[in-house]
C-alpha positions in Angstrom: -36.9 36.5 18.8 -35.0 37.0 15.6 -36.8 37.1 12.3 -36.6 33.9 10.3 -36.4 35.7 7.0 -32.9 36.8 8.0 -31.8 33.2 7.9 -31.3 33.1 11.7 -33.0 30.5 13.8 -35.9 31.5 16.0 -37.0 30.0 19.3 -40.3 28.3 19.9 -42.4 28.9 23.0 -44.5 26.5 25.0 -48.1 27.2 26.1 -46.8 29.0 29.2 -44.9 31.4 27.0 -41.5 30.1 28.0 -38.8 29.8 25.4 -38.0 26.2 24.4 -35.2 24.9 22.1 -34.6 26.7 18.8 -36.8 25.4 16.0 -33.7 24.3 14.1 -32.8 22.0 17.0 -36.3 20.6 17.1 -36.2 19.9 13.3 -32.9 18.1 13.7 -34.3 16.0 16.5 -37.3 15.0 14.4 -35.0 14.1 11.5 -33.2 11.5 13.7 -36.4 9.7 14.6 -35.6 6.6 16.7 -32.1 7.8 17.6 -31.6 9.3 21.0 -29.0 9.8 23.7 -29.0 7.0 26.3 -28.2 7.0 30.0 -25.3 4.9 31.1 -27.6 2.5 33.0 -29.6 1.7 29.9 -26.5 1.4 27.7 -24.9 -1.1 30.1 -28.0 -3.2 29.9 -28.1 -3.5 26.1 -27.6 -7.0 24.8 -25.1 -6.2 22.1 -23.7 -8.9 19.7 -20.0 -9.6 19.7 -17.9 -8.6 16.7 -18.1 -11.3 14.1 -14.6 -12.5 13.2 -13.6 -12.6 9.5 -9.9 -13.5 10.0 -9.2 -14.2 13.6 -10.1 -11.5 16.0 -8.4 -8.6 14.2 -10.4 -8.4 10.9 -14.0 -8.4 12.0 -17.4 -7.5 10.4 -17.5 -3.7 9.8 -13.8 -3.2 10.8 -11.6 -0.7 9.0 -7.9 -1.4 8.6 -4.8 -0.4 6.6 -1.8 -2.4 5.3 1.1 -0.1 4.4 4.5 -0.9 2.8 7.1 0.5 0.5 6.6 -0.1 -3.2 7.4 -3.6 -4.4 7.8 -5.2 -1.0 4.8 -7.5 -1.1 1.7 -5.7 0.2 -0.5 -6.9 -2.6 0.7 -10.5 -2.1 -0.1 -10.4 1.6 -3.5 -8.7 1.1 -4.4 -11.4 -1.5 -3.3 -14.1 0.9 -5.5 -12.6 3.7 -8.4 -12.2 1.3 -8.2 -15.8 0.1 -8.1 -17.0 3.7 -11.3 -15.2 4.6 -13.0 -16.4 1.4 -11.9 -20.0 1.6 -12.0 -20.5 5.4 -8.3 -21.1 5.5 -5.8 -20.1 8.2 -3.0 -17.5 7.8 -0.6 -16.9 10.6 -0.6 -15.1 12.9 -4.1 -13.7 12.5 -6.1 -17.0 12.5 -8.7 -18.7 10.4 -11.1 -17.2 7.9 -14.8 -17.9 8.0 -15.5 -18.5 4.3 -17.2 -15.2 3.7 -17.7 -13.1 0.5 -14.6 -11.0 -0.2 -14.1 -8.4 -3.0 -10.6 -7.6 -4.2 -10.7 -4.1 -5.7 -7.5 -4.0 -7.9 -6.5 -0.7 -9.4 -3.0 -1.3 -10.7 -2.3 -4.8 -11.9 -2.9 -6.0 -15.4 -5.6 -8.7 -15.4 -3.1 -11.3 -16.6 -0.7 -10.6 -13.7 -3.5 -10.8 -11.2 -4.8 -14.0 -12.7 -1.3 -15.5 -12.5 -0.9 -14.6 -8.8 -4.3 -15.9 -7.8 -3.6 -19.2 -9.7 -0.3 -19.6 -7.7 -2.1 -18.8 -4.5 -4.9 -21.3 -5.1 -2.4 -24.1 -6.0 -1.1 -23.9 -2.5 -4.6 -24.9 -1.3 -4.7 -28.7 -1.6 -8.2 -29.1 -0.2 -10.9 -29.3 -2.9 -13.6 -28.1 -0.6 -11.8 -24.9 0.3 -10.8 -24.4 -3.3 -14.5 -24.4 -4.2 -15.3 -21.9 -1.4 -12.6 -19.6 -2.7 -13.9 -19.8 -6.3 -17.4 -18.8 -5.1 -16.5 -16.3 -2.4 -13.5 -14.4 -3.7 -14.7 -11.7 -6.2 -12.4 -9.6 -8.4 -12.9 -6.0 -9.6 -10.0 -5.2 -11.9 -9.7 -1.7 -13.5 -7.7 -3.2 -16.4 -10.6 -5.6 -17.2 -13.4 -3.0 -17.0 -14.9 -1.9 -20.3 -16.2 1.3 -18.7 -14.7 3.8 -16.2 -15.3 2.4 -12.7 -14.7 5.6 -10.8 -12.8 6.6 -7.7 -13.5 6.3 -4.0 -12.9 10.0 -3.3 -16.0 11.2 -5.1 -19.6 10.2 -4.5 -20.4 9.0 -8.0 -17.4 6.6 -8.0 -18.4 5.3 -4.5 -21.9 4.5 -5.7 -20.6 2.8 -8.9 -18.2 0.6 -6.8 -20.9 -0.2 -4.3 -23.2 -1.3 -7.2 -20.5 -3.8 -8.2 -20.3 -5.4 -4.8 -22.0 -8.9 -4.6 -24.7 -9.6 -2.1 -23.4 -10.5 1.3 -20.0 -8.8 0.8 -18.2 -9.1 4.1 -14.7 -7.7 3.3 -13.6 -5.2 0.7 -9.9 -5.0 0.0 -8.8 -1.8 -1.8 -5.5 -2.1 -3.6 -4.4 0.5 -3.4 -5.5 3.8 -2.0 -3.5 5.9 -4.5 -4.8 4.0 -7.5 -8.4 4.5 -6.4 -8.3 8.2 -5.7 -8.7 10.8 -8.5 -7.3 14.1 -7.2 -3.7 13.0 -6.5 -3.7 14.8 -3.1 -3.3 13.0 0.2 -4.3 15.8 2.7 -7.0 15.7 5.3 -9.6 17.5 3.2 -9.1 15.1 0.3 -9.5 12.1 2.6 -12.8 13.5 4.1 -15.2 12.0 1.5 -13.4 8.6 1.7 -13.7 8.7 5.5 -17.5 9.4 5.1 -17.8 6.4 2.7 -15.9 4.1 5.0 -18.4 5.0 7.7 -21.3 4.1 5.4 -19.7 0.8 4.6 -19.1 0.1 8.3 -22.8 0.8 9.0 -23.6 -1.9 6.4 -21.4 -4.4 8.1 -18.7 -4.4 5.4 -15.1 -4.6 6.6 -12.5 -2.6 4.6 -8.8 -3.3 4.3 -7.0 -0.4 2.5 -3.6 -1.1 0.9 -1.3 1.9 0.9 2.2 3.0 0.2 4.5 4.2 3.0 6.3 7.6 2.7 9.7 8.0 1.1 11.4 7.3 4.5 9.4 4.1 4.8 8.4 4.5 8.4 4.7 5.4 8.1 1.9 5.4 5.6 2.0 8.1 3.1 -0.1 11.2 3.4 -2.2 12.7 6.2 -2.4 11.1 9.7 -6.2 11.4 9.4 -6.0 8.0 7.7 -5.4 6.5 11.2 -8.3 8.2 12.9 -11.0 5.6 12.2 -8.8 2.5 11.8 -9.3 -0.5 14.0 -5.9 -1.8 13.1 -2.9 -0.8 11.0 -0.3 -3.2 9.7 3.1 -1.9 8.6 5.5 -4.0 6.4 9.2 -3.1 6.4 12.2 -4.7 4.6 13.8 -7.6 6.3 17.5 -7.3 7.0 18.1 -10.7 5.7 18.8 -11.4 2.0 15.7 -11.3 -0.2 14.8 -14.7 -1.7 15.4 -14.9 -5.5 11.9 -16.3 -6.0 9.9 -14.0 -3.9 10.0 -11.5 -1.1 10.3 -11.3 2.7 9.5 -8.5 5.2 8.9 -7.7 8.8 5.3 -7.1 9.9 4.3 -4.9 12.8 0.9 -3.9 14.1 1.2 -0.1 14.6 -2.4 0.2 15.8 -4.8 -2.2 17.4 -8.0 -0.8 18.8 -8.6 -3.9 20.9 -6.0 -5.8 23.0 -4.7 -9.0 21.4 -2.2 -10.4 23.8 -1.6 -13.6 21.6 -0.7 -11.5 18.6 3.1 -11.0 18.3 4.4 -7.4 18.2 6.8 -8.2 15.4 7.2 -11.1 13.0 8.6 -12.1 9.6 6.8 -13.3 6.5 8.3 -14.8 3.4 6.2 -15.2 0.2 7.9 -17.3 -2.5 6.9 -19.1 -5.7 8.2 -22.5 -6.6 6.9 -24.6 -9.6 3.9 -22.3 -9.9 2.8 -22.6 -6.3 2.9 -19.6 -3.9 4.4 -20.4 -0.5 3.8 -18.5 2.7 6.3 -18.8 5.6 5.6 -17.2 9.0 8.4 -16.8 11.5 8.3 -15.2 14.9 11.8 -14.0 15.8 11.7 -15.0 19.5 15.5 -15.0 20.0 15.8 -11.7 18.2 13.1 -10.3 20.5 14.9 -11.4 23.6 18.1 -9.6 22.4 16.1 -6.5 21.4 14.4 -6.4 24.8 17.8 -6.5 26.6 19.0 -3.7 24.3 15.9 -1.6 25.1 16.3 -2.1 28.8 19.9 -1.0 28.5 19.0 2.1 26.6 16.4 3.0 29.2 19.1 2.6 31.8 21.2 5.1 29.9 18.4 7.7 30.2 17.0 7.6 26.6 13.3 8.4 26.2 10.9 5.9 24.6 10.6 8.1 21.6 14.4 8.2 21.1 14.5 4.4 21.4 11.7 3.9 19.0 13.6 6.0 16.4 16.7 3.9 17.0 14.9 0.6 16.3 12.6 2.0 13.6 9.4 1.1 15.4 6.5 3.1 16.9 6.7 4.6 20.4 3.7 2.5 21.4 5.7 -0.7 20.6 8.5 0.5 22.9 5.9 1.2 25.6 4.6 -2.3 25.4 8.1 -3.7 25.6 8.9 -1.6 28.6 5.8 -2.9 30.4 6.6 -6.5 29.5 10.3 -6.4 30.6 9.3 -4.4 33.7 11.8 -1.6 33.4 12.6 -0.5 37.0 10.5 2.5 38.1 13.6 4.7 38.6 14.8 4.1 35.1 11.4 4.6 33.6 11.0 7.9 35.5 14.1 9.3 33.8 12.4 9.1 30.4 8.8 9.7 31.5 8.5 13.2 30.0 9.8 12.0 26.7 7.5 9.0 26.7 4.4 11.1 27.4 5.2 13.6 24.7 6.2 11.1 22.0 3.9 8.1 22.7 0.9 7.1 20.5 -2.4 7.0 22.2 -4.6 4.2 20.9 -8.3 4.4 21.7 
């Protein structure tokens, strides 16, 4: 048995003189009082509550998600729209209806006057006095431009505690706009994201859902920075420019779910959204490009027939390999054709837990 004064762990002995687990292990076990491993039989018998929806079945209590887009495309407008829907109990397609829960919008970039203008335009679209009142009570704003004191950043512990102290009681959803504005060290590597990841886990344990708004990289295909961002996400939403002309009084973009931890068969793989402002009222138009999808599916089937891999086809269409895999399953690519690209698909596909 090694001497404890050297800093090494020593083993304990039972009354029979047999060595038991090291003392350090026993101390750790005592520190997690009430927490234990569980046999499968016991686990399957647990009466576990279902996830509480906040906006349809994608944004739920304690969920963690990310919405990414190039600069200036409309990610703040979309996240505000989603937050308002959760707070007011309104619907926003294609995700579904909010439950009138407390939402906090953590804004790190906009001037307070700009944010006020946008929220006013958004609420004027809501013609129901009852849901307007719900939004006024449930949607809370934390704006760095308004703060008379330094709020802090989410990548250090002090800033995290300051932000948590500002959250109202019963907060169900925290929208962080945006990740770059609320981090202090300017780096986006895995080690820099580690304290944020730990904080997100703490918020999840409290039942607070988090939607992080983030910029895509210079090429526009993926969120900027480390892929560690994706590890604990329940969903990831990617906005990309629409090929059609941009409206003079707003913006339009394509929306794609690049990660969904749960299956949502009713959720379209790809759709369009246009957000415009007319006479001081913010409009929201949702469009599912069904005809375009049929054409695209035929093109994908033809490319599989030519022997291209799923990864090669994904690059050609500017989508994730997992999207191509879902299309391949839906259009039932013949086994012989799929086999020609199997090696490439396995190597390049995204695995979603």
